[in-house]
N, CA, C, O and the ligand as a Tripos MOL2 file, in Angstrom:
@<TRIPOS>MOLECULE
protein
  317   315    80     0     0
PROTEIN
NO_CHARGES

@<TRIPOS>ATOM
      1 N          13.8610   53.5400   12.6940 N.3       1 MET1
      2 CA         14.9350   54.0330   12.2250 C.3       1 MET1
      3 C          16.3670   53.0440   12.3050 C.2       1 MET1
      4 O          16.8730   52.7470   13.3870 O.2       1 MET1
      5 N          16.9060   52.6070   11.0200 N.am      2 ALA2
      6 CA         17.8740   51.5330   11.1960 C.3       2 ALA2
      7 C          18.9730   52.2090   11.3070 C.2       2 ALA2
      8 O          19.1010   53.3560   10.8780 O.2       2 ALA2
      9 N          20.0620   51.4120   12.0230 N.am      3 LEU3
     10 CA         21.3860   52.1240   12.2550 C.3       3 LEU3
     11 C          22.2020   51.3220   11.0650 C.2       3 LEU3
     12 O          22.2040   50.1250   10.7770 O.2       3 LEU3
     13 N          22.9360   52.5120   10.4540 N.am      4 ARG4
     14 CA         23.9330   51.8410    9.4670 C.3       4 ARG4
     15 C          25.2980   51.4560    9.9330 C.2       4 ARG4
     16 O          26.0730   52.2780   10.4210 O.2       4 ARG4
     17 N          25.5580   50.2900    9.7870 N.am      5 MET5
     18 CA         27.1210   49.9720   10.2230 C.3       5 MET5
     19 C          27.8560   50.2060    9.1880 C.2       5 MET5
     20 O          27.7160   49.7080    8.0710 O.2       5 MET5
     21 N          28.7530   51.0590    9.5750 N.am      6 THR6
     22 CA         29.7250   51.6400    8.4720 C.3       6 THR6
     23 C          31.1530   51.0220    8.8580 C.2       6 THR6
     24 O          32.0770   51.1460    8.0540 O.2       6 THR6
     25 N          31.3550   50.3320   10.1220 N.am      7 TYR7
     26 CA         32.6260   49.9200   10.4650 C.3       7 TYR7
     27 C          32.7420   48.6090    9.3430 C.2       7 TYR7
     28 O          31.9130   47.8500    8.8410 O.2       7 TYR7
     29 N          34.2040   48.7680    9.2380 N.am      8 GLN8
     30 CA         34.9310   47.7190    8.6130 C.3       8 GLN8
     31 C          35.5350   46.9860    9.4160 C.2       8 GLN8
     32 O          36.1450   47.5340   10.3330 O.2       8 GLN8
     33 N          35.5380   45.6070    9.3090 N.am      9 ARG9
     34 CA         36.2140   44.3860   10.1850 C.3       9 ARG9
     35 C          37.5460   44.5060    9.5260 C.2       9 ARG9
     36 O          37.7400   44.5860    8.3130 O.2       9 ARG9
     37 N          38.4290   44.5100   10.4630 N.am     10 GLU10
     38 CA         39.7580   44.3250    9.8890 C.3      10 GLU10
     39 C          40.0760   43.0310    9.8830 C.2      10 GLU10
     40 O          39.7760   42.3020   10.8280 O.2      10 GLU10
     41 N          40.8130   42.5370    8.6610 N.am     11 PRO11
     42 CA         41.1970   41.2580    8.7090 C.3      11 PRO11
     43 C          42.2750   40.9330    9.7760 C.2      11 PRO11
     44 O          43.2790   41.6200    9.9660 O.2      11 PRO11
     45 N          41.9480   39.8040   10.4470 N.am     12 ILE12
     46 CA         42.8040   39.3420   11.4280 C.3      12 ILE12
     47 C          44.1190   38.6310   11.0590 C.2      12 ILE12
     48 O          44.0230   37.4580   10.6980 O.2      12 ILE12
     49 N          45.2750   39.1740   11.1050 N.am     13 THR13
     50 CA         46.5180   38.5960   10.6180 C.3      13 THR13
     51 C          47.3420   38.0970   11.7220 C.2      13 THR13
     52 O          47.6970   38.8380   12.6390 O.2      13 THR13
     53 N          47.6600   36.8360   11.6540 N.am     14 LEU14
     54 CA         48.6060   36.2710   12.6200 C.3      14 LEU14
     55 C          50.0090   36.3210   12.0580 C.2      14 LEU14
     56 O          50.3120   35.6370   11.0810 O.2      14 LEU14
     57 N          50.8890   37.1410   12.6780 N.am     15 SER15
     58 CA         52.2170   37.3010   12.2820 C.3      15 SER15
     59 C          52.9520   36.8910   13.7140 C.2      15 SER15
     60 O          54.0300   37.4330   13.9590 O.2      15 SER15
     61 N          52.4920   36.1130   14.5010 N.am     16 ASP16
     62 CA         53.2920   36.0080   15.5490 C.3      16 ASP16
     63 C          54.3390   34.8910   15.3880 C.2      16 ASP16
     64 O          53.9650   33.7370   15.1810 O.2      16 ASP16
     65 N          55.6550   35.2120   15.4800 N.am     17 PRO17
     66 CA         56.8990   34.4770   15.3430 C.3      17 PRO17
     67 C          56.8700   33.2150   16.1440 C.2      17 PRO17
     68 O          57.5820   32.2490   15.8660 O.2      17 PRO17
     69 N          55.8880   33.2510   17.3120 N.am     18 MET18
     70 CA         55.9810   32.1150   18.1190 C.3      18 MET18
     71 C          54.8350   31.0680   17.7620 C.2      18 MET18
     72 O          54.4850   30.1810   18.5400 O.2      18 MET18
     73 N          54.3060   31.2660   16.5330 N.am     19 GLU19
     74 CA         53.3720   30.5350   16.1520 C.3      19 GLU19
     75 C          53.7940   29.0890   15.8360 C.2      19 GLU19
     76 O          54.7220   28.8030   15.0810 O.2      19 GLU19
     77 N          53.0530   28.2440   16.4610 N.am     20 ILE20
     78 CA         53.8510   26.6220   16.5300 C.3      20 ILE20
     79 C          52.9980   25.8040   15.5910 C.2      20 ILE20
     80 O          51.8560   26.1120   15.2510 O.2      20 ILE20
     81 N          53.5270   24.9490   15.2840 N.am     21 GLU21
     82 CA         52.9320   23.6800   14.4610 C.3      21 GLU21
     83 C          52.3970   22.8240   15.4500 C.2      21 GLU21
     84 O          52.9040   22.7110   16.5660 O.2      21 GLU21
     85 N          51.2390   22.1280   15.0200 N.am     22 GLU22
     86 CA         50.7330   21.1480   16.1210 C.3      22 GLU22
     87 C          51.6150   19.9250   16.1690 C.2      22 GLU22
     88 O          52.0330   19.3890   15.1430 O.2      22 GLU22
     89 N          51.8730   19.5160   17.3280 N.am     23 PRO23
     90 CA         53.1160   18.2560   17.3310 C.3      23 PRO23
     91 C          52.1010   17.2390   17.0630 C.2      23 PRO23
     92 O          50.8780   17.3400   17.1590 O.2      23 PRO23
     93 N          52.8580   16.1850   16.6930 N.am     24 LYS24
     94 CA         52.3860   14.8160   16.2540 C.3      24 LYS24
     95 C          52.7650   13.7650   17.3940 C.2      24 LYS24
     96 O          53.8230   13.1490   17.2700 O.2      24 LYS24
     97 N          52.0510   13.5640   18.3570 N.am     25 PRO25
     98 CA         52.2860   12.4980   19.3540 C.3      25 PRO25
     99 C          52.4500   11.1600   18.8060 C.2      25 PRO25
    100 O          51.7820   10.8190   17.8300 O.2      25 PRO25
    101 N          53.3730   10.2930   19.4120 N.am     26 VAL26
    102 CA         53.2220    9.0850   18.9280 C.3      26 VAL26
    103 C          51.9180    8.1990   19.6360 C.2      26 VAL26
    104 O          51.6100    8.2840   20.8250 O.2      26 VAL26
    105 N          51.3160    7.4380   18.7420 N.am     27 ARG27
    106 CA         50.2440    6.8670   19.3530 C.3      27 ARG27
    107 C          50.5790    5.7940   20.2720 C.2      27 ARG27
    108 O          51.5350    5.0810   19.9680 O.2      27 ARG27
    109 N          49.9390    5.5630   21.3630 N.am     28 GLY28
    110 CA         50.2680    4.5160   22.2820 C.3      28 GLY28
    111 C          51.1570    4.9950   23.3530 C.2      28 GLY28
    112 O          51.2740    4.2960   24.3600 O.2      28 GLY28
    113 N          51.8410    6.1840   23.2440 N.am     29 CYS29
    114 CA         52.8600    6.7510   24.2690 C.3      29 CYS29
    115 C          52.2320    7.5810   25.2980 C.2      29 CYS29
    116 O          51.9310    8.7210   24.9450 O.2      29 CYS29
    117 N          51.9890    7.2520   26.4370 N.am     30 GLU30
    118 CA         51.3740    8.0480   27.4130 C.3      30 GLU30
    119 C          51.9370    9.4080   27.5100 C.2      30 GLU30
    120 O          51.2200   10.3970   27.6590 O.2      30 GLU30
    121 N          53.3950    9.4620   27.4140 N.am     31 THR31
    122 CA         53.9590   10.5880   27.8160 C.3      31 THR31
    123 C          53.5700   11.6750   26.6680 C.2      31 THR31
    124 O          53.2440   12.8230   26.9680 O.2      31 THR31
    125 N          53.6330   11.2220   25.3670 N.am     32 CYS32
    126 CA         53.2390   12.1070   24.1640 C.3      32 CYS32
    127 C          51.9410   12.4720   24.4790 C.2      32 CYS32
    128 O          51.5690   13.6230   24.2480 O.2      32 CYS32
    129 N          51.1510   11.5990   25.0060 N.am     33 GLN33
    130 CA         49.6160   11.9490   24.9840 C.3      33 GLN33
    131 C          49.3380   13.1780   25.9600 C.2      33 GLN33
    132 O          48.6610   14.1820   25.7420 O.2      33 GLN33
    133 N          50.0210   12.8280   27.0450 N.am     34 SER34
    134 CA         49.8440   13.8630   28.2480 C.3      34 SER34
    135 C          50.3330   15.0840   27.7470 C.2      34 SER34
    136 O          49.6510   16.1030   27.8580 O.2      34 SER34
    137 N          51.4320   15.0950   27.2100 N.am     35 ALA35
    138 CA         52.0990   16.3700   26.7020 C.3      35 ALA35
    139 C          51.3550   17.0420   25.7600 C.2      35 ALA35
    140 O          51.2870   18.2700   25.8170 O.2      35 ALA35
    141 N          50.8290   16.4650   24.9630 N.am     36 MET36
    142 CA         49.9470   16.7260   23.9550 C.3      36 MET36
    143 C          48.6470   17.6010   24.5690 C.2      36 MET36
    144 O          48.4090   18.7520   24.2030 O.2      36 MET36
    145 N          47.8670   16.8910   25.5340 N.am     37 GLU37
    146 CA         46.7880   17.5230   26.0700 C.3      37 GLU37
    147 C          47.1550   18.7920   26.7490 C.2      37 GLU37
    148 O          46.4160   19.7610   26.5750 O.2      37 GLU37
    149 N          48.2240   18.9050   27.5130 N.am     38 GLN38
    150 CA         48.8640   19.9230   28.1170 C.3      38 GLN38
    151 C          49.1830   21.1960   26.8490 C.2      38 GLN38
    152 O          48.8380   22.3620   27.0400 O.2      38 GLN38
    153 N          49.8560   20.7620   25.6220 N.am     39 TRP39
    154 CA         49.7480   21.6340   24.6950 C.3      39 TRP39
    155 C          48.5590   22.1360   24.0450 C.2      39 TRP39
    156 O          48.5280   23.2270   23.4760 O.2      39 TRP39
    157 N          47.5110   21.2860   24.1340 N.am     40 GLN40
    158 CA         46.4260   21.9450   23.4740 C.3      40 GLN40
    159 C          45.6350   22.9230   24.3770 C.2      40 GLN40
    160 O          44.8950   23.7910   23.9120 O.2      40 GLN40
    161 N          45.8530   22.7130   25.7760 N.am     41 ARG41
    162 CA         45.5070   23.7400   26.7800 C.3      41 ARG41
    163 C          46.3930   24.9470   26.5440 C.2      41 ARG41
    164 O          45.8590   26.0520   26.4600 O.2      41 ARG41
    165 N          47.5710   24.8330   26.4410 N.am     42 ALA42
    166 CA         48.5350   26.0960   26.4760 C.3      42 ALA42
    167 C          48.5310   26.8940   25.1770 C.2      42 ALA42
    168 O          48.8180   28.0910   25.1720 O.2      42 ALA42
    169 N          48.1410   26.0950   23.8730 N.am     43 SER43
    170 CA         48.0690   26.7690   22.6990 C.3      43 SER43
    171 C          46.7690   27.4850   22.3480 C.2      43 SER43
    172 O          46.7790   28.3390   21.4610 O.2      43 SER43
    173 N          45.7190   27.1960   22.9620 N.am     44 GLN44
    174 CA         44.3820   27.5930   22.8560 C.3      44 GLN44
    175 C          44.1510   28.8640   23.7550 C.2      44 GLN44
    176 O          44.6760   29.0110   24.8590 O.2      44 GLN44
    177 N          43.3510   29.7130   23.1880 N.am     45 PRO45
    178 CA         43.0010   31.0130   23.9890 C.3      45 PRO45
    179 C          42.2370   30.3670   25.4690 C.2      45 PRO45
    180 O          41.4240   29.4430   25.4590 O.2      45 PRO45
    181 N          42.5940   30.9080   26.3870 N.am     46 GLY46
    182 CA         41.9910   30.3950   27.6540 C.3      46 GLY46
    183 C          42.9750   30.7390   28.7910 C.2      46 GLY46
    184 O          43.9850   31.4340   28.6880 O.2      46 GLY46
    185 N          42.4450   30.0570   30.0210 N.am     47 LEU47
    186 CA         42.9990   30.4760   31.2260 C.3      47 LEU47
    187 C          44.2920   29.8610   31.0870 C.2      47 LEU47
    188 O          45.1870   30.5050   31.6340 O.2      47 LEU47
    189 N          44.6350   28.8400   30.5350 N.am     48 ALA48
    190 CA         45.9920   28.1660   30.4390 C.3      48 ALA48
    191 C          46.8390   28.3590   29.3750 C.2      48 ALA48
    192 O          47.8440   27.6780   29.1750 O.2      48 ALA48
    193 N          46.3830   29.4600   28.5410 N.am     49 HIS49
    194 CA         47.1560   29.9160   27.3670 C.3      49 HIS49
    195 C          48.4110   30.2950   27.8120 C.2      49 HIS49
    196 O          48.5630   31.1990   28.6340 O.2      49 HIS49
    197 N          49.4360   29.5820   27.2610 N.am     50 ASP50
    198 CA         50.7640   30.0020   27.4320 C.3      50 ASP50
    199 C          51.7780   29.6750   26.3370 C.2      50 ASP50
    200 O          52.3680   28.6010   26.4450 O.2      50 ASP50
    201 N          52.0290   30.3880   25.3950 N.am     51 LEU51
    202 CA         52.5410   29.9940   24.0400 C.3      51 LEU51
    203 C          53.9560   29.4850   24.3400 C.2      51 LEU51
    204 O          54.3770   28.4770   23.7740 O.2      51 LEU51
    205 N          54.6770   30.1510   25.1990 N.am     52 THR52
    206 CA         56.0790   29.5810   25.6370 C.3      52 THR52
    207 C          56.1190   28.2300   26.0660 C.2      52 THR52
    208 O          56.9340   27.4270   25.6100 O.2      52 THR52
    209 N          55.1640   27.9110   27.0340 N.am     53 ARG53
    210 CA         55.0080   26.5460   27.3710 C.3      53 ARG53
    211 C          54.4730   25.5850   26.3940 C.2      53 ARG53
    212 O          54.7490   24.3900   26.4990 O.2      53 ARG53
    213 N          53.6940   26.0500   25.4140 N.am     54 ALA54
    214 CA         53.2210   25.4710   24.1380 C.3      54 ALA54
    215 C          54.3790   24.7310   23.3560 C.2      54 ALA54
    216 O          54.4970   23.5330   23.1010 O.2      54 ALA54
    217 N          55.3400   25.9900   22.9990 N.am     55 VAL55
    218 CA         56.5920   25.6250   22.3960 C.3      55 VAL55
    219 C          57.3610   24.5530   22.9120 C.2      55 VAL55
    220 O          57.6940   23.5450   22.2890 O.2      55 VAL55
    221 N          57.6270   24.8390   24.1210 N.am     56 ASP56
    222 CA         58.2740   23.7670   24.9640 C.3      56 ASP56
    223 C          57.8630   22.4860   24.8240 C.2      56 ASP56
    224 O          58.6330   21.5760   24.5180 O.2      56 ASP56
    225 N          56.4510   22.3170   25.0710 N.am     57 LEU57
    226 CA         55.7300   21.0280   24.8670 C.3      57 LEU57
    227 C          55.9190   20.4110   23.4640 C.2      57 LEU57
    228 O          56.1630   19.2260   23.2370 O.2      57 LEU57
    229 N          55.7770   21.3440   22.6120 N.am     58 ALA58
    230 CA         55.8980   20.7930   21.1450 C.3      58 ALA58
    231 C          57.3500   20.0520   20.7970 C.2      58 ALA58
    232 O          57.5130   19.0510   20.0990 O.2      58 ALA58
    233 N          58.2900   20.7900   21.4470 N.am     59 ILE59
    234 CA         59.6160   20.2420   21.3560 C.3      59 ILE59
    235 C          59.7950   19.1620   22.0870 C.2      59 ILE59
    236 O          60.5800   18.3550   21.5890 O.2      59 ILE59
    237 N          59.2860   18.8470   23.1970 N.am     60 GLU60
    238 CA         59.2860   17.8000   24.1640 C.3      60 GLU60
    239 C          58.5990   16.7390   23.4310 C.2      60 GLU60
    240 O          59.0730   15.6110   23.5680 O.2      60 GLU60
    241 N          57.4190   16.8980   22.5640 N.am     61 ILE61
    242 CA         56.8520   15.5890   21.9170 C.3      61 ILE61
    243 C          57.5180   15.2070   20.9200 C.2      61 ILE61
    244 O          57.6970   14.0200   20.6460 O.2      61 ILE61
    245 N          58.0540   16.3750   20.1260 N.am     62 ARG62
    246 CA         58.9460   16.0140   18.8530 C.3      62 ARG62
    247 C          60.2520   15.1590   19.3430 C.2      62 ARG62
    248 O          60.6210   14.2150   18.6450 O.2      62 ARG62
    249 N          60.8380   15.4380   20.3530 N.am     63 ARG63
    250 CA         62.1130   15.0640   20.8420 C.3      63 ARG63
    251 C          62.0210   13.6410   21.5640 C.2      63 ARG63
    252 O          63.0360   12.9660   21.7350 O.2      63 ARG63
    253 N          60.7280   13.2070   21.9880 N.am     64 HIS64
    254 CA         60.6030   12.3730   23.0210 C.3      64 HIS64
    255 C          61.1230   11.0800   22.3350 C.2      64 HIS64
    256 O          60.7650   10.8480   21.1800 O.2      64 HIS64
    257 N          61.8930   10.2870   22.9450 N.am     65 PRO65
    258 CA         62.6360    9.0900   22.3350 C.3      65 PRO65
    259 C          61.6100    7.8940   22.7890 C.2      65 PRO65
    260 O          60.9230    7.8480   23.8090 O.2      65 PRO65
    261 N          61.7070    6.9770   21.7660 N.am     66 HIS66
    262 CA         60.8220    5.7870   21.9350 C.3      66 HIS66
    263 C          61.5120    4.4780   21.5900 C.2      66 HIS66
    264 O          61.9110    4.2290   20.4520 O.2      66 HIS66
    265 N          61.6110    3.8160   22.4210 N.am     67 ASN67
    266 CA         62.1010    2.5650   22.5290 C.3      67 ASN67
    267 C          61.0030    1.3930   22.1890 C.2      67 ASN67
    268 O          60.6610    0.7250   23.1650 O.2      67 ASN67
    269 N          60.5330    1.1300   21.1910 N.am     68 TRP68
    270 CA         59.6390    0.3420   20.8760 C.3      68 TRP68
    271 C          60.0820   -1.0520   21.1920 C.2      68 TRP68
    272 O          61.2720   -1.3500   21.0810 O.2      68 TRP68
    273 N          59.1170   -1.9880   21.6110 N.am     69 LYS69
    274 CA         59.3910   -3.2620   21.7830 C.3      69 LYS69
    275 C          58.0780   -4.1300   21.1470 C.2      69 LYS69
    276 O          56.9650   -3.6130   21.0540 O.2      69 LYS69
    277 N          58.2890   -5.1500   20.8370 N.am     70 LEU70
    278 CA         57.2020   -6.0220   20.1870 C.3      70 LEU70
    279 C          56.4890   -6.8960   21.4910 C.2      70 LEU70
    280 O          57.1720   -7.5550   22.2750 O.2      70 LEU70
    281 N          55.3350   -6.8070   21.5570 N.am     71 ASP71
    282 CA         54.5640   -7.8550   22.4650 C.3      71 ASP71
    283 C          54.4620   -9.2260   21.8940 C.2      71 ASP71
    284 O          55.0900   -9.5740   20.8940 O.2      71 ASP71
    285 N          53.6260  -10.0160   22.5820 N.am     72 HIS72
    286 CA         53.7390  -11.3910   22.2200 C.3      72 HIS72
    287 C          52.7070  -11.5800   20.8500 C.2      72 HIS72
    288 O          52.5200  -12.6890   20.3480 O.2      72 HIS72
    289 N          52.2070  -10.5880   20.4400 N.am     73 MET73
    290 CA         51.3690  -10.4090   19.2470 C.3      73 MET73
    291 C          52.1620   -9.8120   18.1710 C.2      73 MET73
    292 O          51.6570   -9.7760   17.0490 O.2      73 MET73
    293 N          53.4000   -9.3140   18.3700 N.am     74 GLY74
    294 CA         53.8960   -8.8040   17.3840 C.3      74 GLY74
    295 C          53.4410   -7.1660   17.2420 C.2      74 GLY74
    296 O          53.5920   -6.5670   16.1770 O.2      74 GLY74
    297 N          53.0240   -6.7010   18.1180 N.am     75 GLN75
    298 CA         52.4590   -5.3350   18.1930 C.3      75 GLN75
    299 C          53.6100   -4.3410   18.6350 C.2      75 GLN75
    300 O          54.4000   -4.7360   19.4930 O.2      75 GLN75
    301 N          53.7250   -3.2940   18.1900 N.am     76 ARG76
    302 CA         54.6430   -2.1900   18.7810 C.3      76 ARG76
    303 C          53.9990   -1.5520   19.9770 C.2      76 ARG76
    304 O          52.8890   -1.0190   19.9860 O.2      76 ARG76
    305 N          54.8850   -1.6810   21.0500 N.am     77 VAL77
    306 CA         54.3500   -1.1380   22.2190 C.3      77 VAL77
    307 C          55.3940   -0.2590   22.9790 C.2      77 VAL77
    308 O          56.5220   -0.7200   23.1540 O.2      77 VAL77
    309 N          55.0580    1.0430   23.4590 N.am     78 PRO78
    310 CA         55.9870    1.6430   24.0650 C.3      78 PRO78
    311 C          56.8020    0.8820   25.3960 C.2      78 PRO78
    312 O          56.1850    0.1080   26.1280 O.2      78 PRO78
    313 N          58.0340    1.1520   25.5790 N.am     79 ARG79
    314 CA         58.3590    0.4670   26.7170 C.3      79 ARG79
    315 C          58.1300    1.1090   28.0200 C.2      79 ARG79
    316 O          58.4140    0.5140   29.0600 O.2      79 ARG79
    317 ZN         56.5220    9.6150   23.3740 Zn       80 ZN80
@<TRIPOS>BOND
     1     1     2 1
     2     2     3 1
     3     3     4 2
     4     3     5 am
     5     5     6 1
     6     6     7 1
     7     7     8 2
     8     7     9 am
     9     9    10 1
    10    10    11 1
    11    11    12 2
    12    11    13 am
    13    13    14 1
    14    14    15 1
    15    15    16 2
    16    15    17 am
    17    17    18 1
    18    18    19 1
    19    19    20 2
    20    19    21 am
    21    21    22 1
    22    22    23 1
    23    23    24 2
    24    23    25 am
    25    25    26 1
    26    26    27 1
    27    27    28 2
    28    27    29 am
    29    29    30 1
    30    30    31 1
    31    31    32 2
    32    31    33 am
    33    33    34 1
    34    34    35 1
    35    35    36 2
    36    35    37 am
    37    37    38 1
    38    38    39 1
    39    39    40 2
    40    39    41 am
    41    41    42 1
    42    42    43 1
    43    43    44 2
    44    43    45 am
    45    45    46 1
    46    46    47 1
    47    47    48 2
    48    47    49 am
    49    49    50 1
    50    50    51 1
    51    51    52 2
    52    51    53 am
    53    53    54 1
    54    54    55 1
    55    55    56 2
    56    55    57 am
    57    57    58 1
    58    58    59 1
    59    59    60 2
    60    59    61 am
    61    61    62 1
    62    62    63 1
    63    63    64 2
    64    63    65 am
    65    65    66 1
    66    66    67 1
    67    67    68 2
    68    67    69 am
    69    69    70 1
    70    70    71 1
    71    71    72 2
    72    71    73 am
    73    73    74 1
    74    74    75 1
    75    75    76 2
    76    75    77 am
    77    77    78 1
    78    78    79 1
    79    79    80 2
    80    79    81 am
    81    81    82 1
    82    82    83 1
    83    83    84 2
    84    83    85 am
    85    85    86 1
    86    86    87 1
    87    87    88 2
    88    87    89 am
    89    89    90 1
    90    90    91 1
    91    91    92 2
    92    91    93 am
    93    93    94 1
    94    94    95 1
    95    95    96 2
    96    95    97 am
    97    97    98 1
    98    98    99 1
    99    99   100 2
   100    99   101 am
   101   101   102 1
   102   102   103 1
   103   103   104 2
   104   103   105 am
   105   105   106 1
   106   106   107 1
   107   107   108 2
   108   107   109 am
   109   109   110 1
   110   110   111 1
   111   111   112 2
   112   111   113 am
   113   113   114 1
   114   114   115 1
   115   115   116 2
   116   115   117 am
   117   117   118 1
   118   118   119 1
   119   119   120 2
   120   119   121 am
   121   121   122 1
   122   122   123 1
   123   123   124 2
   124   123   125 am
   125   125   126 1
   126   126   127 1
   127   127   128 2
   128   127   129 am
   129   129   130 1
   130   130   131 1
   131   131   132 2
   132   131   133 am
   133   133   134 1
   134   134   135 1
   135   135   136 2
   136   135   137 am
   137   137   138 1
   138   138   139 1
   139   139   140 2
   140   139   141 am
   141   141   142 1
   142   142   143 1
   143   143   144 2
   144   143   145 am
   145   145   146 1
   146   146   147 1
   147   147   148 2
   148   147   149 am
   149   149   150 1
   150   150   151 1
   151   151   152 2
   152   151   153 am
   153   153   154 1
   154   154   155 1
   155   155   156 2
   156   155   157 am
   157   157   158 1
   158   158   159 1
   159   159   160 2
   160   159   161 am
   161   161   162 1
   162   162   163 1
   163   163   164 2
   164   163   165 am
   165   165   166 1
   166   166   167 1
   167   167   168 2
   168   167   169 am
   169   169   170 1
   170   170   171 1
   171   171   172 2
   172   171   173 am
   173   173   174 1
   174   174   175 1
   175   175   176 2
   176   175   177 am
   177   177   178 1
   178   178   179 1
   179   179   180 2
   180   179   181 am
   181   181   182 1
   182   182   183 1
   183   183   184 2
   184   183   185 am
   185   185   186 1
   186   186   187 1
   187   187   188 2
   188   187   189 am
   189   189   190 1
   190   190   191 1
   191   191   192 2
   192   191   193 am
   193   193   194 1
   194   194   195 1
   195   195   196 2
   196   195   197 am
   197   197   198 1
   198   198   199 1
   199   199   200 2
   200   199   201 am
   201   201   202 1
   202   202   203 1
   203   203   204 2
   204   203   205 am
   205   205   206 1
   206   206   207 1
   207   207   208 2
   208   207   209 am
   209   209   210 1
   210   210   211 1
   211   211   212 2
   212   211   213 am
   213   213   214 1
   214   214   215 1
   215   215   216 2
   216   215   217 am
   217   217   218 1
   218   218   219 1
   219   219   220 2
   220   219   221 am
   221   221   222 1
   222   222   223 1
   223   223   224 2
   224   223   225 am
   225   225   226 1
   226   226   227 1
   227   227   228 2
   228   227   229 am
   229   229   230 1
   230   230   231 1
   231   231   232 2
   232   231   233 am
   233   233   234 1
   234   234   235 1
   235   235   236 2
   236   235   237 am
   237   237   238 1
   238   238   239 1
   239   239   240 2
   240   239   241 am
   241   241   242 1
   242   242   243 1
   243   243   244 2
   244   243   245 am
   245   245   246 1
   246   246   247 1
   247   247   248 2
   248   247   249 am
   249   249   250 1
   250   250   251 1
   251   251   252 2
   252   251   253 am
   253   253   254 1
   254   254   255 1
   255   255   256 2
   256   255   257 am
   257   257   258 1
   258   258   259 1
   259   259   260 2
   260   259   261 am
   261   261   262 1
   262   262   263 1
   263   263   264 2
   264   263   265 am
   265   265   266 1
   266   266   267 1
   267   267   268 2
   268   267   269 am
   269   269   270 1
   270   270   271 1
   271   271   272 2
   272   271   273 am
   273   273   274 1
   274   274   275 1
   275   275   276 2
   276   275   277 am
   277   277   278 1
   278   278   279 1
   279   279   280 2
   280   279   281 am
   281   281   282 1
   282   282   283 1
   283   283   284 2
   284   283   285 am
   285   285   286 1
   286   286   287 1
   287   287   288 2
   288   287   289 am
   289   289   290 1
   290   290   291 1
   291   291   292 2
   292   291   293 am
   293   293   294 1
   294   294   295 1
   295   295   296 2
   296   295   297 am
   297   297   298 1
   298   298   299 1
   299   299   300 2
   300   299   301 am
   301   301   302 1
   302   302   303 1
   303   303   304 2
   304   303   305 am
   305   305   306 1
   306   306   307 1
   307   307   308 2
   308   307   309 am
   309   309   310 1
   310   310   311 1
   311   311   312 2
   312   311   313 am
   313   313   314 1
   314   314   315 1
   315   315   316 2
@<TRIPOS>SUBSTRUCTURE
     1 MET1         2 RESIDUE 1 A MET
     2 ALA2         6 RESIDUE 1 A ALA
     3 LEU3        10 RESIDUE 1 A LEU
     4 ARG4        14 RESIDUE 1 A ARG
     5 MET5        18 RESIDUE 1 A MET
     6 THR6        22 RESIDUE 1 A THR
     7 TYR7        26 RESIDUE 1 A TYR
     8 GLN8        30 RESIDUE 1 A GLN
     9 ARG9        34 RESIDUE 1 A ARG
    10 GLU10       38 RESIDUE 1 A GLU
    11 PRO11       42 RESIDUE 1 A PRO
    12 ILE12       46 RESIDUE 1 A ILE
    13 THR13       50 RESIDUE 1 A THR
    14 LEU14       54 RESIDUE 1 A LEU
    15 SER15       58 RESIDUE 1 A SER
    16 ASP16       62 RESIDUE 1 A ASP
    17 PRO17       66 RESIDUE 1 A PRO
    18 MET18       70 RESIDUE 1 A MET
    19 GLU19       74 RESIDUE 1 A GLU
    20 ILE20       78 RESIDUE 1 A ILE
    21 GLU21       82 RESIDUE 1 A GLU
    22 GLU22       86 RESIDUE 1 A GLU
    23 PRO23       90 RESIDUE 1 A PRO
    24 LYS24       94 RESIDUE 1 A LYS
    25 PRO25       98 RESIDUE 1 A PRO
    26 VAL26      102 RESIDUE 1 A VAL
    27 ARG27      106 RESIDUE 1 A ARG
    28 GLY28      110 RESIDUE 1 A GLY
    29 CYS29      114 RESIDUE 1 A CYS
    30 GLU30      118 RESIDUE 1 A GLU
    31 THR31      122 RESIDUE 1 A THR
    32 CYS32      126 RESIDUE 1 A CYS
    33 GLN33      130 RESIDUE 1 A GLN
    34 SER34      134 RESIDUE 1 A SER
    35 ALA35      138 RESIDUE 1 A ALA
    36 MET36      142 RESIDUE 1 A MET
    37 GLU37      146 RESIDUE 1 A GLU
    38 GLN38      150 RESIDUE 1 A GLN
    39 TRP39      154 RESIDUE 1 A TRP
    40 GLN40      158 RESIDUE 1 A GLN
    41 ARG41      162 RESIDUE 1 A ARG
    42 ALA42      166 RESIDUE 1 A ALA
    43 SER43      170 RESIDUE 1 A SER
    44 GLN44      174 RESIDUE 1 A GLN
    45 PRO45      178 RESIDUE 1 A PRO
    46 GLY46      182 RESIDUE 1 A GLY
    47 LEU47      186 RESIDUE 1 A LEU
    48 ALA48      190 RESIDUE 1 A ALA
    49 HIS49      194 RESIDUE 1 A HIS
    50 ASP50      198 RESIDUE 1 A ASP
    51 LEU51      202 RESIDUE 1 A LEU
    52 THR52      206 RESIDUE 1 A THR
    53 ARG53      210 RESIDUE 1 A ARG
    54 ALA54      214 RESIDUE 1 A ALA
    55 VAL55      218 RESIDUE 1 A VAL
    56 ASP56      222 RESIDUE 1 A ASP
    57 LEU57      226 RESIDUE 1 A LEU
    58 ALA58      230 RESIDUE 1 A ALA
    59 ILE59      234 RESIDUE 1 A ILE
    60 GLU60      238 RESIDUE 1 A GLU
    61 ILE61      242 RESIDUE 1 A ILE
    62 ARG62      246 RESIDUE 1 A ARG
    63 ARG63      250 RESIDUE 1 A ARG
    64 HIS64      254 RESIDUE 1 A HIS
    65 PRO65      258 RESIDUE 1 A PRO
    66 HIS66      262 RESIDUE 1 A HIS
    67 ASN67      266 RESIDUE 1 A ASN
    68 TRP68      270 RESIDUE 1 A TRP
    69 LYS69      274 RESIDUE 1 A LYS
    70 LEU70      278 RESIDUE 1 A LEU
    71 ASP71      282 RESIDUE 1 A ASP
    72 HIS72      286 RESIDUE 1 A HIS
    73 MET73      290 RESIDUE 1 A MET
    74 GLY74      294 RESIDUE 1 A GLY
    75 GLN75      298 RESIDUE 1 A GLN
    76 ARG76      302 RESIDUE 1 A ARG
    77 VAL77      306 RESIDUE 1 A VAL
    78 PRO78      310 RESIDUE 1 A PRO
    79 ARG79      314 RESIDUE 1 A ARG
    80 ZN80       317 GROUP 0 **** ****
């Protein structure tokens, strides 16, 4: 005898006001890179999930100042 599944799955709606945009770290900047790694851990489900921290990190990445200098090859490198 087969069981009939009559349950309906409710659509998952994300209406979290804390929802955050993925930050865009500057390539070549170690500070941005490490903040980005922490952001990924904090923004994804898991033990390190912490949305408040993720928001802080996203802001940190967005506001991180960059004083680029040119190396001898004319490439932009972070100071
Ligand atoms: Zn940076």
